[in-house]
py3Dmol code that shows the C-alpha trace and the ligand (Angstrom):
import py3Dmol

protein = """\
ATOM      1  CA  MET A   1     -72.737  30.480  48.084  1.00  0.00           C
ATOM      2  CA  GLU A   2     -75.606  28.165  48.978  1.00  0.00           C
ATOM      3  CA  GLY A   3     -76.447  27.733  45.255  1.00  0.00           C
ATOM      4  CA  LEU A   4     -72.848  26.777  44.485  1.00  0.00           C
ATOM      5  CA  ILE A   5     -72.835  24.080  47.168  1.00  0.00           C
ATOM      6  CA  ILE A   6     -76.105  22.689  45.792  1.00  0.00           C
ATOM      7  CA  GLU A   7     -74.601  22.678  42.292  1.00  0.00           C
ATOM      8  CA  TYR A   8     -71.432  20.995  43.563  1.00  0.00           C
ATOM      9  CA  GLN A   9     -73.559  18.241  45.114  1.00  0.00           C
ATOM     10  CA  ASP A  10     -75.200  17.624  41.743  1.00  0.00           C
ATOM     11  CA  PRO A  11     -73.815  14.238  40.391  1.00  0.00           C
ATOM     12  CA  LEU A  12     -73.743  15.648  36.853  1.00  0.00           C
ATOM     13  CA  PHE A  13     -71.491  18.517  37.963  1.00  0.00           C
ATOM     14  CA  GLY A  14     -69.085  16.014  39.596  1.00  0.00           C
ATOM     15  CA  LEU A  15     -68.963  13.944  36.428  1.00  0.00           C
ATOM     16  CA  ILE A  16     -68.180  17.028  34.290  1.00  0.00           C
ATOM     17  CA  LEU A  17     -65.434  18.014  36.727  1.00  0.00           C
ATOM     18  CA  PHE A  18     -63.929  14.480  36.586  1.00  0.00           C
ATOM     19  CA  VAL A  19     -63.964  14.383  32.763  1.00  0.00           C
ATOM     20  CA  GLY A  20     -62.409  17.860  32.729  1.00  0.00           C
ATOM     21  CA  PHE A  21     -59.543  16.691  34.934  1.00  0.00           C
ATOM     22  CA  ILE A  22     -58.936  13.645  32.735  1.00  0.00           C
ATOM     23  CA  PHE A  23     -58.883  15.867  29.650  1.00  0.00           C
ATOM     24  CA  ILE A  24     -56.374  18.294  31.198  1.00  0.00           C
ATOM     25  CA  ILE A  25     -54.072  15.453  32.300  1.00  0.00           C
ATOM     26  CA  ALA A  26     -54.249  13.817  28.847  1.00  0.00           C
ATOM     27  CA  LEU A  27     -53.506  17.148  27.170  1.00  0.00           C
ATOM     28  CA  LEU A  28     -50.538  17.825  29.430  1.00  0.00           C
ATOM     29  CA  THR A  29     -49.168  14.299  28.830  1.00  0.00           C
ATOM     30  CA  TYR A  30     -49.508  14.746  25.081  1.00  0.00           C
ATOM     31  CA  LEU A  31     -47.775  18.146  25.154  1.00  0.00           C
ATOM     32  CA  TRP A  32     -45.004  16.721  27.310  1.00  0.00           C
ATOM     33  CA  SER A  33     -44.419  13.786  24.920  1.00  0.00           C
ATOM     34  CA  LEU A  34     -44.292  16.241  22.003  1.00  0.00           C
ATOM     35  CA  TYR A  35     -41.767  18.347  23.870  1.00  0.00           C
ATOM     36  CA  ALA A  36     -39.672  15.274  24.834  1.00  0.00           C
ATOM     37  CA  THR A  37     -39.652  13.969  21.230  1.00  0.00           C
ATOM     38  CA  LYS A  38     -38.630  17.398  19.922  1.00  0.00           C
ATOM     39  CA  GLU A  39     -35.943  17.627  22.597  1.00  0.00           C
ATOM     40  CA  GLN A  40     -34.585  14.163  21.697  1.00  0.00           C
ATOM     41  CA  SER A  41     -34.554  15.024  17.975  1.00  0.00           C
ATOM     42  CA  ASN A  42     -32.713  18.300  18.642  1.00  0.00           C
ATOM     43  CA  HIS A  43     -30.237  16.488  20.857  1.00  0.00           C
ATOM     44  CA  ILE A  44     -29.562  13.769  18.286  1.00  0.00           C
ATOM     45  CA  GLU A  45     -29.226  16.454  15.583  1.00  0.00           C
ATOM     46  CA  SER A  46     -26.572  18.362  17.550  1.00  0.00           C
ATOM     47  CA  PHE A  47     -24.939  15.029  18.480  1.00  0.00           C
ATOM     48  CA  THR A  48     -24.575  13.994  14.807  1.00  0.00           C
ATOM     49  CA  GLN A  49     -23.317  17.459  13.777  1.00  0.00           C
ATOM     50  CA  ARG A  50     -20.741  17.361  16.543  1.00  0.00           C
ATOM     51  CA  PHE A  51     -19.169  14.171  15.229  1.00  0.00           C
ATOM     52  CA  TYR A  52     -19.670  14.649  11.506  1.00  0.00           C
ATOM     53  CA  ILE A  53     -16.742  13.266   9.542  1.00  0.00           C
ATOM     54  CA  ASN A  54     -15.835  13.470   5.899  1.00  0.00           C
ATOM     55  CA  THR A  55     -14.393  10.155   4.801  1.00  0.00           C
ATOM     56  CA  GLU A  56     -12.180   9.670   1.780  1.00  0.00           C
ATOM     57  CA  ASN A  57     -14.751   7.208   0.485  1.00  0.00           C
ATOM     58  CA  GLN A  58     -16.771   9.713  -1.591  1.00  0.00           C
ATOM     59  CA  GLY A  59     -18.367   6.787  -3.440  1.00  0.00           C
ATOM     60  CA  LEU A  60     -20.698   6.434  -0.474  1.00  0.00           C
ATOM     61  CA  ASP A  61     -22.224   9.904  -0.859  1.00  0.00           C
ATOM     62  CA  PRO A  62     -24.645   9.290  -3.764  1.00  0.00           C
ATOM     63  CA  LEU A  63     -26.081   6.328  -1.872  1.00  0.00           C
ATOM     64  CA  LEU A  64     -26.015   8.001   1.517  1.00  0.00           C
ATOM     65  CA  PHE A  65     -27.604  11.294   0.533  1.00  0.00           C
ATOM     66  CA  ASN A  66     -30.176   9.826  -1.852  1.00  0.00           C
ATOM     67  CA  PRO A  67     -33.574   9.983  -0.104  1.00  0.00           C
ATOM     68  CA  GLN A  68     -34.684   6.977  -2.205  1.00  0.00           C
ATOM     69  CA  THR A  69     -32.102   4.684  -0.575  1.00  0.00           C
ATOM     70  CA  PRO A  70     -33.892   2.446   1.961  1.00  0.00           C
ATOM     71  CA  LYS A  71     -32.588   2.930   5.505  1.00  0.00           C
ATOM     72  CA  GLU A  72     -32.475  -0.862   5.976  1.00  0.00           C
ATOM     73  CA  SER A  73     -29.996  -1.139   3.075  1.00  0.00           C
ATOM     74  CA  LEU A  74     -27.777   1.555   4.600  1.00  0.00           C
ATOM     75  CA  LEU A  75     -27.857  -0.204   7.962  1.00  0.00           C
ATOM     76  CA  LEU A  76     -26.900  -3.492   6.302  1.00  0.00           C
ATOM     77  CA  LEU A  77     -24.078  -1.700   4.489  1.00  0.00           C
ATOM     78  CA  ALA A  78     -22.840  -0.213   7.786  1.00  0.00           C
ATOM     79  CA  GLN A  79     -22.840  -3.644   9.412  1.00  0.00           C
ATOM     80  CA  THR A  80     -20.895  -5.081   6.468  1.00  0.00           C
ATOM     81  CA  TYR A  81     -18.349  -2.273   6.755  1.00  0.00           C
ATOM     82  CA  PHE A  82     -18.070  -2.995  10.476  1.00  0.00           C
ATOM     83  CA  THR A  83     -17.313  -6.666   9.833  1.00  0.00           C
ATOM     84  CA  SER A  84     -14.613  -5.734   7.333  1.00  0.00           C
ATOM     85  CA  GLY A  85     -13.054  -3.185   9.717  1.00  0.00           C
ATOM     86  CA  ALA A  86     -13.952  -0.039   7.720  1.00  0.00           C
ATOM     87  CA  TYR A  87     -14.964   1.888  10.846  1.00  0.00           C
ATOM     88  CA  GLU A  88     -14.782   5.361   9.272  1.00  0.00           C
ATOM     89  CA  GLU A  89     -17.533   4.376   6.818  1.00  0.00           C
ATOM     90  CA  VAL A  90     -19.618   2.825   9.616  1.00  0.00           C
ATOM     91  CA  ILE A  91     -19.398   6.095  11.564  1.00  0.00           C
ATOM     92  CA  LYS A  92     -20.394   8.168   8.541  1.00  0.00           C
ATOM     93  CA  ILE A  93     -23.421   5.996   7.727  1.00  0.00           C
ATOM     94  CA  THR A  94     -24.680   5.668  11.305  1.00  0.00           C
ATOM     95  CA  LEU A  95     -24.393   9.420  11.935  1.00  0.00           C
ATOM     96  CA  GLU A  96     -26.425  10.058   8.778  1.00  0.00           C
ATOM     97  CA  LEU A  97     -29.025   7.439   9.743  1.00  0.00           C
ATOM     98  CA  LEU A  98     -29.326   8.925  13.222  1.00  0.00           C
ATOM     99  CA  LYS A  99     -30.447  12.280  11.797  1.00  0.00           C
ATOM    100  CA  GLY A 100     -34.201  12.519  12.194  1.00  0.00           C
ATOM    101  CA  GLN A 101     -34.405   8.980  13.583  1.00  0.00           C
ATOM    102  CA  LYS A 102     -37.545   9.043  15.708  1.00  0.00           C
ATOM    103  CA  GLU A 103     -37.899   5.326  16.485  1.00  0.00           C
ATOM    104  CA  SER A 104     -36.432   4.799  19.935  1.00  0.00           C
ATOM    105  CA  LEU A 105     -35.247   1.195  19.439  1.00  0.00           C
ATOM    106  CA  GLU A 106     -33.678   1.893  16.053  1.00  0.00           C
ATOM    107  CA  ARG A 107     -31.893   4.924  17.500  1.00  0.00           C
ATOM    108  CA  ARG A 108     -30.607   2.701  20.319  1.00  0.00           C
ATOM    109  CA  ASP A 109     -29.229   0.131  17.827  1.00  0.00           C
ATOM    110  CA  LEU A 110     -27.600   2.856  15.714  1.00  0.00           C
ATOM    111  CA  LEU A 111     -25.955   4.467  18.749  1.00  0.00           C
ATOM    112  CA  MET A 112     -24.677   1.048  19.821  1.00  0.00           C
ATOM    113  CA  LEU A 113     -23.187   0.400  16.369  1.00  0.00           C
ATOM    114  CA  LEU A 114     -21.649   3.879  16.370  1.00  0.00           C
ATOM    115  CA  ALA A 115     -20.136   3.346  19.842  1.00  0.00           C
ATOM    116  CA  ARG A 116     -18.669  -0.008  18.775  1.00  0.00           C
ATOM    117  CA  ALA A 117     -17.177   1.553  15.632  1.00  0.00           C
ATOM    118  CA  TYR A 118     -15.583   4.371  17.650  1.00  0.00           C
ATOM    119  CA  PHE A 119     -14.259   1.829  20.142  1.00  0.00           C
ATOM    120  CA  LYS A 120     -12.721  -0.342  17.429  1.00  0.00           C
ATOM    121  CA  ALA A 121     -11.192   2.756  15.831  1.00  0.00           C
ATOM    122  CA  GLY A 122      -9.572   3.606  19.180  1.00  0.00           C
ATOM    123  CA  LEU A 123     -11.715   6.723  19.728  1.00  0.00           C
ATOM    124  CA  TYR A 124     -12.696   5.823  23.273  1.00  0.00           C
ATOM    125  CA  LYS A 125     -13.929   9.244  24.352  1.00  0.00           C
ATOM    126  CA  ARG A 126     -16.313   9.447  21.397  1.00  0.00           C
ATOM    127  CA  SER A 127     -17.453   5.897  22.023  1.00  0.00           C
ATOM    128  CA  GLU A 128     -18.211   6.881  25.621  1.00  0.00           C
ATOM    129  CA  ILE A 129     -20.251   9.907  24.464  1.00  0.00           C
ATOM    130  CA  ALA A 130     -22.296   7.732  22.073  1.00  0.00           C
ATOM    131  CA  LEU A 131     -23.007   5.240  24.873  1.00  0.00           C
ATOM    132  CA  VAL A 132     -23.961   7.970  27.340  1.00  0.00           C
ATOM    133  CA  GLU A 133     -26.338   9.330  24.689  1.00  0.00           C
ATOM    134  CA  LEU A 134     -27.844   5.834  24.336  1.00  0.00           C
ATOM    135  CA  LEU A 135     -28.161   5.440  28.101  1.00  0.00           C
ATOM    136  CA  ARG A 136     -30.015   8.785  28.370  1.00  0.00           C
ATOM    137  CA  TYR A 137     -33.065   7.051  26.881  1.00  0.00           C
ATOM    138  CA  HIS A 138     -32.352   3.385  27.678  1.00  0.00           C
ATOM    139  CA  THR A 139     -30.917   3.412  31.171  1.00  0.00           C
ATOM    140  CA  ARG A 140     -31.169  -0.351  31.661  1.00  0.00           C
ATOM    141  CA  GLU A 141     -29.212  -1.523  28.628  1.00  0.00           C
ATOM    142  CA  PRO A 142     -26.627  -4.126  29.734  1.00  0.00           C
ATOM    143  CA  ALA A 143     -24.857  -4.253  26.337  1.00  0.00           C
ATOM    144  CA  ALA A 144     -24.176  -0.501  26.488  1.00  0.00           C
ATOM    145  CA  LEU A 145     -23.011  -0.689  30.096  1.00  0.00           C
ATOM    146  CA  LYS A 146     -20.653  -3.583  29.277  1.00  0.00           C
ATOM    147  CA  TYR A 147     -19.101  -1.581  26.454  1.00  0.00           C
ATOM    148  CA  LEU A 148     -18.730   1.402  28.750  1.00  0.00           C
ATOM    149  CA  LEU A 149     -16.869  -0.919  31.117  1.00  0.00           C
ATOM    150  CA  LEU A 150     -14.331  -1.726  28.384  1.00  0.00           C
ATOM    151  CA  ILE A 151     -13.858   1.973  27.648  1.00  0.00           C
ATOM    152  CA  TYR A 152     -13.204   2.784  31.300  1.00  0.00           C
ATOM    153  CA  GLU A 153     -10.691  -0.057  31.409  1.00  0.00           C
ATOM    154  CA  ARG A 154      -8.814   1.384  28.414  1.00  0.00           C
ATOM    155  CA  LEU A 155      -8.954   4.893  29.894  1.00  0.00           C
ATOM    156  CA  GLN A 156      -7.834   3.534  33.298  1.00  0.00           C
ATOM    157  CA  ARG A 157     -10.935   5.009  34.968  1.00  0.00           C
ATOM    158  CA  TYR A 158     -11.310   2.108  37.355  1.00  0.00           C
ATOM    159  CA  ASP A 159     -13.660   3.784  39.849  1.00  0.00           C
ATOM    160  CA  ASP A 160     -16.102   4.555  37.020  1.00  0.00           C
ATOM    161  CA  ALA A 161     -15.772   0.927  35.880  1.00  0.00           C
ATOM    162  CA  ILE A 162     -16.646  -0.305  39.387  1.00  0.00           C
ATOM    163  CA  ASP A 163     -19.755   1.953  39.381  1.00  0.00           C
ATOM    164  CA  ILE A 164     -20.795   0.280  36.118  1.00  0.00           C
ATOM    165  CA  LEU A 165     -20.299  -3.149  37.709  1.00  0.00           C
ATOM    166  CA  ASP A 166     -22.609  -2.104  40.567  1.00  0.00           C
ATOM    167  CA  SER A 167     -25.286  -1.134  38.020  1.00  0.00           C
ATOM    168  CA  LEU A 168     -24.875  -4.412  36.126  1.00  0.00           C
ATOM    169  CA  GLU A 169     -25.103  -6.376  39.358  1.00  0.00           C
ATOM    170  CA  GLU A 170     -28.374  -4.644  40.210  1.00  0.00           C
ATOM    171  CA  MET A 171     -29.625  -5.830  36.826  1.00  0.00           C
ATOM    172  CA  GLN A 172     -28.767  -9.444  37.834  1.00  0.00           C
ATOM    173  CA  GLU A 173     -25.798  -9.629  35.435  1.00  0.00           C
ATOM    174  CA  GLU A 174     -22.863 -11.894  36.368  1.00  0.00           C
ATOM    175  CA  VAL A 175     -19.930  -9.634  37.246  1.00  0.00           C
ATOM    176  CA  ALA A 176     -17.869 -11.643  39.755  1.00  0.00           C
ATOM    177  CA  LEU A 177     -14.856 -12.169  37.448  1.00  0.00           C
ATOM    178  CA  GLU A 178     -14.979  -8.564  36.216  1.00  0.00           C
ATOM    179  CA  ARG A 179     -15.005  -7.295  39.809  1.00  0.00           C
ATOM    180  CA  ILE A 180     -11.917  -9.368  40.688  1.00  0.00           C
ATOM    181  CA  TYR A 181     -10.176  -8.208  37.526  1.00  0.00           C
ATOM    182  CA  PHE A 182     -10.820  -4.519  38.225  1.00  0.00           C
ATOM    183  CA  LYS A 183      -9.598  -5.000  41.797  1.00  0.00           C
ATOM    184  CA  PHE A 184      -6.308  -6.199  40.289  1.00  0.00           C
ATOM    185  CA  LEU A 185      -6.153  -3.337  37.752  1.00  0.00           C
ATOM    186  CA  LYS A 186      -6.943  -0.697  40.349  1.00  0.00           C
ATOM    187  CA  THR A 187      -4.168  -1.986  42.613  1.00  0.00           C
ATOM    188  CA  ALA A 188      -1.606  -2.435  39.829  1.00  0.00           C
ATOM    189  CA  HIS A 189      -2.190   1.111  38.531  1.00  0.00           C
ATOM    190  CA  ALA A 190      -2.717   2.898  41.856  1.00  0.00           C
ATOM    191  CA  PRO A 191      -0.711   6.130  41.391  1.00  0.00           C
ATOM    192  CA  LYS A 192      -0.074   6.765  45.093  1.00  0.00           C
ATOM    193  CA  LEU A 193       1.315   3.324  45.975  1.00  0.00           C
ATOM    194  CA  THR A 194       5.012   2.496  45.855  1.00  0.00           C
ATOM    195  CA  LEU A 195       6.126  -0.607  43.981  1.00  0.00           C
ATOM    196  CA  GLU A 196       6.646  -2.458  47.266  1.00  0.00           C
ATOM    197  CA  GLU A 197       3.168  -1.530  48.496  1.00  0.00           C
ATOM    198  CA  LYS A 198       1.641  -2.588  45.176  1.00  0.00           C
ATOM    199  CA  SER A 199       3.530  -5.890  45.254  1.00  0.00           C
ATOM    200  CA  THR A 200       2.295  -6.665  48.776  1.00  0.00           C
ATOM    201  CA  LYS A 201      -1.305  -5.779  47.909  1.00  0.00           C
ATOM    202  CA  LEU A 202      -1.162  -7.792  44.679  1.00  0.00           C
ATOM    203  CA  LEU A 203       0.243 -10.851  46.442  1.00  0.00           C
ATOM    204  CA  ALA A 204      -2.670 -10.602  48.897  1.00  0.00           C
ATOM    205  CA  LEU A 205      -5.029 -10.908  45.919  1.00  0.00           C
ATOM    206  CA  ARG A 206      -3.590 -14.256  44.808  1.00  0.00           C
ATOM    207  CA  GLN A 207      -6.320 -16.003  46.828  1.00  0.00           C
ATOM    208  CA  HIS A 208      -8.333 -15.604  43.590  1.00  0.00           C
ATOM    209  CA  PRO A 209      -6.939 -18.400  41.331  1.00  0.00           C
ATOM    210  CA  THR A 210      -7.910 -16.526  38.150  1.00  0.00           C
ATOM    211  CA  LEU A 211      -5.659 -13.635  39.185  1.00  0.00           C
ATOM    212  CA  LEU A 212      -2.480 -15.731  39.507  1.00  0.00           C
ATOM    213  CA  ARG A 213      -1.345 -15.108  35.934  1.00  0.00           C
ATOM    214  CA  PRO A 214      -2.047 -11.337  35.884  1.00  0.00           C
ATOM    215  CA  ILE A 215      -0.428 -10.866  39.304  1.00  0.00           C
ATOM    216  CA  PHE A 216       2.739 -12.815  38.611  1.00  0.00           C
ATOM    217  CA  GLY A 217       2.924 -11.461  35.063  1.00  0.00           C
ATOM    218  CA  TYR A 218       2.885  -7.942  36.507  1.00  0.00           C
ATOM    219  CA  LEU A 219       5.387  -8.749  39.290  1.00  0.00           C
ATOM    220  CA  LEU A 220       7.752 -10.443  36.872  1.00  0.00           C
ATOM    221  CA  ARG A 221       7.840  -7.301  34.735  1.00  0.00           C
ATOM    222  CA  HIS A 222       8.122  -4.792  37.587  1.00  0.00           C
ATOM    223  CA  ASN A 223       9.547  -6.572  40.637  1.00  0.00           C
ATOM    224  CA  PRO A 224      11.323  -9.831  39.636  1.00  0.00           C
ATOM    225  CA  ALA A 225      13.020 -10.235  43.042  1.00  0.00           C
ATOM    226  CA  ILE A 226       9.717 -10.614  44.916  1.00  0.00           C
ATOM    227  CA  THR A 227       8.413 -12.868  42.135  1.00  0.00           C
ATOM    228  CA  TRP A 228      11.166 -15.462  42.650  1.00  0.00           C
ATOM    229  CA  GLU A 229      10.635 -15.243  46.404  1.00  0.00           C
ATOM    230  CA  HIS A 230       6.944 -16.234  46.103  1.00  0.00           C
ATOM    231  CA  LEU A 231       7.148 -18.501  43.060  1.00  0.00           C
ATOM    232  CA  ASP A 232       6.648 -22.180  43.875  1.00  0.00           C
ATOM    233  CA  GLY A 233       6.071 -25.169  41.595  1.00  0.00           C
ATOM    234  CA  GLU A 234       2.256 -24.934  41.651  1.00  0.00           C
ATOM    235  CA  VAL A 235       2.296 -21.282  40.598  1.00  0.00           C
ATOM    236  CA  ALA A 236       5.133 -21.772  38.110  1.00  0.00           C
ATOM    237  CA  LEU A 237       3.198 -24.522  36.275  1.00  0.00           C
ATOM    238  CA  GLN A 238       0.500 -21.960  35.515  1.00  0.00           C
ATOM    239  CA  LEU A 239       3.114 -19.566  34.154  1.00  0.00           C
ATOM    240  CA  ILE A 240       4.977 -21.934  31.828  1.00  0.00           C
ATOM    241  CA  ASP A 241       4.556 -19.579  28.858  1.00  0.00           C
ATOM    242  CA  VAL A 242       5.804 -16.537  30.780  1.00  0.00           C
ATOM    243  CA  LEU A 243       8.842 -18.406  32.122  1.00  0.00           C
ATOM    244  CA  TYR A 244       9.524 -20.046  28.747  1.00  0.00           C
ATOM    245  CA  ARG A 245       9.991 -16.611  27.154  1.00  0.00           C
ATOM    246  CA  LEU A 246      12.506 -15.447  29.774  1.00  0.00           C
ATOM    247  CA  PRO A 247      16.239 -15.608  28.981  1.00  0.00           C
ATOM    248  CA  LYS A 248      17.846 -18.855  30.214  1.00  0.00           C
ATOM    249  CA  GLU A 249      20.366 -16.831  32.278  1.00  0.00           C
ATOM    250  CA  GLN A 250      17.501 -15.348  34.295  1.00  0.00           C
ATOM    251  CA  LEU A 251      15.907 -18.759  34.853  1.00  0.00           C
ATOM    252  CA  ARG A 252      19.221 -20.241  36.039  1.00  0.00           C
ATOM    253  CA  GLN A 253      19.161 -17.791  38.967  1.00  0.00           C
ATOM    254  CA  VAL A 254      15.828 -19.152  40.223  1.00  0.00           C
ATOM    255  CA  ALA A 255      16.155 -21.403  43.281  1.00  0.00           C
ATOM    256  CA  PRO A 256      14.280 -24.706  42.613  1.00  0.00           C
ATOM    257  CA  LYS A 257      12.574 -24.667  45.993  1.00  0.00           C
ATOM    258  CA  ASP A 258      10.383 -27.737  45.314  1.00  0.00           C
ATOM    259  CA  ALA A 259      10.287 -30.790  42.988  1.00  0.00           C
ATOM    260  CA  LYS A 260       7.725 -29.253  40.588  1.00  0.00           C
ATOM    261  CA  LEU A 261       9.682 -26.056  40.122  1.00  0.00           C
ATOM    262  CA  HIS A 262      12.853 -28.135  39.665  1.00  0.00           C
ATOM    263  CA  ALA A 263      11.131 -30.249  36.981  1.00  0.00           C
ATOM    264  CA  LEU A 264       9.833 -27.168  35.222  1.00  0.00           C
ATOM    265  CA  LEU A 265      13.272 -25.549  35.170  1.00  0.00           C
ATOM    266  CA  CYS A 266      14.660 -28.805  33.727  1.00  0.00           C
ATOM    267  CA  ALA A 267      12.019 -28.792  30.960  1.00  0.00           C
ATOM    268  CA  LEU A 268      12.783 -25.158  30.171  1.00  0.00           C
ATOM    269  CA  GLY A 269      16.484 -25.964  29.818  1.00  0.00           C
ATOM    270  CA  ALA A 270      17.667 -23.951  32.835  1.00  0.00           C
ATOM    271  CA  ILE A 271      18.807 -27.076  34.721  1.00  0.00           C
ATOM    272  CA  ASP A 272      20.332 -30.168  33.138  1.00  0.00           C
ATOM    273  CA  GLU A 273      19.393 -32.865  35.677  1.00  0.00           C
ATOM    274  CA  GLU A 274      16.964 -35.783  36.199  1.00  0.00           C
ATOM    275  CA  ALA A 275      13.480 -34.497  37.098  1.00  0.00           C
ATOM    276  CA  GLN A 276      10.591 -35.959  39.114  1.00  0.00           C
ATOM    277  CA  PRO A 277       7.137 -36.251  37.448  1.00  0.00           C
ATOM    278  CA  THR A 278       4.926 -33.194  38.062  1.00  0.00           C
ATOM    279  CA  GLY A 279       1.557 -34.380  36.763  1.00  0.00           C
ATOM    280  CA  ASN A 280       1.788 -31.804  33.975  1.00  0.00           C
ATOM    281  CA  PHE A 281       1.752 -33.783  30.719  1.00  0.00           C
ATOM    282  CA  THR A 282       3.820 -31.338  28.643  1.00  0.00           C
ATOM    283  CA  ILE A 283       6.536 -30.846  31.260  1.00  0.00           C
ATOM    284  CA  ASP A 284       6.778 -34.572  32.063  1.00  0.00           C
ATOM    285  CA  THR A 285       6.934 -35.445  28.338  1.00  0.00           C
ATOM    286  CA  VAL A 286       9.742 -32.960  27.690  1.00  0.00           C
ATOM    287  CA  ASN A 287      11.688 -34.250  30.684  1.00  0.00           C
ATOM    288  CA  ALA A 288      11.256 -37.861  29.509  1.00  0.00           C
ATOM    289  CA  LEU A 289      12.845 -37.114  26.135  1.00  0.00           C
ATOM    290  CA  THR A 290      16.470 -37.822  25.366  1.00  0.00           C
ATOM    291  CA  PRO A 291      18.632 -34.678  24.971  1.00  0.00           C
ATOM    292  CA  SER A 292      18.715 -35.064  21.163  1.00  0.00           C
ATOM    293  CA  TYR A 293      14.891 -35.183  20.934  1.00  0.00           C
ATOM    294  CA  LYS A 294      14.555 -32.395  23.494  1.00  0.00           C
ATOM    295  CA  ALA A 295      16.662 -30.192  21.234  1.00  0.00           C
ATOM    296  CA  ARG A 296      14.243 -30.809  18.341  1.00  0.00           C
ATOM    297  CA  ILE A 297      11.037 -29.598  19.948  1.00  0.00           C
ATOM    298  CA  ASN A 298       9.501 -26.356  21.133  1.00  0.00           C
ATOM    299  CA  ILE A 299       6.821 -25.847  23.733  1.00  0.00           C
ATOM    300  CA  ALA A 300       4.098 -23.784  22.062  1.00  0.00           C
ATOM    301  CA  PHE A 301       1.169 -22.015  23.692  1.00  0.00           C
ATOM    302  CA  ILE A 302      -2.388 -21.144  22.810  1.00  0.00           C
ATOM    303  CA  TYR A 303      -5.101 -19.532  24.900  1.00  0.00           C
ATOM    304  CA  SER A 304      -8.717 -20.709  24.835  1.00  0.00           C
ATOM    305  CA  CYS A 305     -11.695 -18.888  26.307  1.00  0.00           C
ATOM    306  CA  ASP A 306     -13.807 -20.722  28.908  1.00  0.00           C
ATOM    307  CA  ASN A 307     -16.728 -18.478  28.025  1.00  0.00           C
ATOM    308  CA  CYS A 308     -16.933 -18.652  24.216  1.00  0.00           C
ATOM    309  CA  SER A 309     -14.303 -21.347  23.371  1.00  0.00           C
ATOM    310  CA  SER A 310     -12.449 -19.069  20.943  1.00  0.00           C
ATOM    311  CA  VAL A 311      -8.705 -19.665  20.619  1.00  0.00           C
ATOM    312  CA  THR A 312      -5.927 -17.125  20.215  1.00  0.00           C
ATOM    313  CA  PRO A 313      -2.116 -17.396  20.041  1.00  0.00           C
ATOM    314  CA  LEU A 314      -1.640 -14.202  22.057  1.00  0.00           C
ATOM    315  CA  GLU A 315      -2.002 -13.847  25.788  1.00  0.00           C
ATOM    316  CA  ASN A 316      -4.705 -11.466  26.936  1.00  0.00           C
ATOM    317  CA  HIS A 317      -6.440 -11.001  30.265  1.00  0.00           C
ATOM    318  CA  ARG A 318      -9.657 -10.362  28.343  1.00  0.00           C
ATOM    319  CA  CYS A 319     -11.009 -12.616  25.585  1.00  0.00           C
ATOM    320  CA  PRO A 320     -10.651 -10.724  22.280  1.00  0.00           C
ATOM    321  CA  SER A 321     -13.779 -12.409  20.984  1.00  0.00           C
ATOM    322  CA  CYS A 322     -16.434 -12.206  23.760  1.00  0.00           C
ATOM    323  CA  MET A 323     -14.516  -9.611  25.846  1.00  0.00           C
ATOM    324  CA  GLN A 324     -14.958 -11.568  29.091  1.00  0.00           C
ATOM    325  CA  ALA A 325     -12.220 -10.855  31.655  1.00  0.00           C
ATOM    326  CA  LEU A 326     -10.010 -13.640  33.079  1.00  0.00           C
ATOM    327  CA  SER A 327     -11.621 -16.324  30.936  1.00  0.00           C
ATOM    328  CA  MET A 328      -8.537 -17.294  28.893  1.00  0.00           C
ATOM    329  CA  ARG A 329      -7.005 -20.644  29.777  1.00  0.00           C
ATOM    330  CA  LEU A 330      -3.447 -21.565  28.837  1.00  0.00           C
ATOM    331  CA  ARG A 331      -3.015 -24.680  26.685  1.00  0.00           C
ATOM    332  CA  THR A 332       0.442 -26.060  26.017  1.00  0.00           C
ATOM    333  CA  THR A 333       1.457 -27.944  22.903  1.00  0.00           C
ATOM    334  CA  LEU A 334       4.645 -29.605  21.721  1.00  0.00           C
ATOM    335  CA  ALA A 335       5.774 -28.684  18.256  1.00  0.00           C
ATOM    336  CA  PRO A 336       8.876 -29.693  16.258  1.00  0.00           C
ATOM    337  CA  LYS A 337      11.351 -26.906  15.629  1.00  0.00           C
ATOM    338  CA  ASP A 338      11.557 -28.154  12.050  1.00  0.00           C
ATOM    339  CA  LYS A 339       8.170 -27.241  10.572  1.00  0.00           C
ATOM    340  CA  HIS A 340       8.341 -30.100   8.080  1.00  0.00           C
ATOM    341  CA  GLU A 341       8.163 -32.672  10.881  1.00  0.00           C
ATOM    342  CA  ALA A 342       4.861 -33.970  12.273  1.00  0.00           C
ATOM    343  CA  TYR A 343       3.002 -31.760  14.752  1.00  0.00           C
ATOM    344  CA  TYR A 344       1.839 -33.171  18.068  1.00  0.00           C
ATOM    345  CA  ALA A 345      -0.666 -31.290  20.161  1.00  0.00           C
ATOM    346  CA  PHE A 346      -1.628 -32.143  23.725  1.00  0.00           C
TER     347      PHE A 346
END
"""
ligand_1 = """\
1
ZN
Zn -14.470 -15.519 24.916
"""
view = py3Dmol.view(width=600, height=400)
view.addModel(protein, "pdb")
view.setStyle({"model": 0}, {"cartoon": {"style": "trace"}})
view.addModel(ligand_1, "xyz")
view.setStyle({"model": 1}, {"stick": {}})
view.zoomTo()
view.show()
């Protein structure tokens, strides 16, 4: 016992012990990384087998299954297919490229492309699985989380979407508009609320100016009576397109409770009277026209995104280009009914 203590006090013995510990830790770390890599490869292998598809495009096979084909060329081909909307081919190529893919970043990019292709093809559940697989190894990947948000919106899983927003917020991402939007969606689709309860809760949310159009659009479709009760000129001027598409008979039943609403109803042809100026260029221009000119023009609408400036003729609460929620702004234009006449945009 005494000899052992003397040996333990020997500096050389301490050094050997220290080096031994370092060696054991390094060995264990190496074995663990080998195990983790093997585990990831097995997981990706079973993942790709699970979603294997056989496309009608057999022309791809010689290229896809030829070991001489560079992976970069296949990836470029997949991206080209994605741009042209051939999502089945994108899925086939990315699944093949994922097999045996050991590079973590390349696997992340492939899983992202696969998830986007599934999403575009309307296969939301599969897109979710691909993103969850990506997030297993890259937990702080905002692009993947944002796509997952879109999937949960489509699947009406609003609580899951709000959890994603919490994660994005922790990563310093801007989510204020998305949070407001999901508050609206969760209320509008709450299964346990009656229509009256939903209407009351939705009207309470109108303090957020960006929610005015979704709220009144929803109420107009589901509870028109309460819509007319709460519709004033200021709100109505933001809903010109929605009101313009309603039948004239329905508009004639709306009480013009203020000068702006009266002017708007005049411009939409529901009331045939003199109107006061509203400050809205399109409405005031229409009301200033003589009846014969008024009969020759249409009010047309486009929607431009405040985030990416893209323009679309269809209304959407989410920009179809950058996918930002509540970023679409209504723009009105005046167009001649006769397409051969000049076109004036305002
Ligand atoms: Zn946009």
